[in-house]
N, C-alpha and C positions, 0 to 999 in steps of 0.2 A: 623431413622431421614426420611419418605419418602417426598421429596419434589418434587412438582409439576412445571416443570419447560419451560418454553416456551423460546426459540432462536432466534431470528431474524436475518436472513443472506441475504445479497444482492447475487445475482446472478452471482458473481464470479466464474469462471472454477476451482479454488481449494476446494469449498466449494460440499461437495460430497452429494448429494442427499441422499444418504441411513445412513448418521450420523443420523440423529433423530432415526433410527430401532437398533442402533446399543442399549440405552438405553429405558426402559418402562418408567422412567418416566419426558423423556426430551422430548418437540413435539418443532420441527423443521418448523419455519413461514418465505417461502423465499419472499422477498421484491419484490415487480412489477418491470419489466426491466427498466433500464434506469432512476431509482427515487432514485436512491443512494446520487447523489448532492442535492436534494431538501431535502432528509429525514436527511442526514450526512452533513449538511453542515461544521463540524468543520475537517473532516477528509480531504476537501477540502482547508482548512485552515492550517494542518499539510502536508500536499503533496506539496503546497505554499513554506512555511518556506523550507523544505528539499529540495526540487530546487534551492531555493536561495542561501544557503549554501553551495552546490553541484557544484554550478555556483560558485561560489566566492574560494572557494576549489580549483577548476582545474583552475581556471584564474592566482591564486596567484604562483599552480602549474607550469603553462607553465611558467609565466613571468619569474619565477626565473630559469629555463632552458634555458634561450634567449641565454645566453651569454657563455654557455657552447658547442657551434658549432654544438648541434646536429639539426640531420635535424626534420619538423614534426615529419614523421611517427616513427623516435626514440623517440621524446618526445612522443608520442601517447602510 
């Protein structure tokens, strides 16, 4: 089964330009620069939730180590 595939990628540095040349049935199309936030609004929501949960975890971790008489660099 030979399917023609089009793959849309943003212009992140980790996306190699040569990726599309590796397979004959895949065409890679890069999105214009600085348009990811407009074209992929869900990504912004996922990133925001990740940051909120990470900060909450970090705050709980720091608060739980306050009474251990550790210095800030030791906690970090």
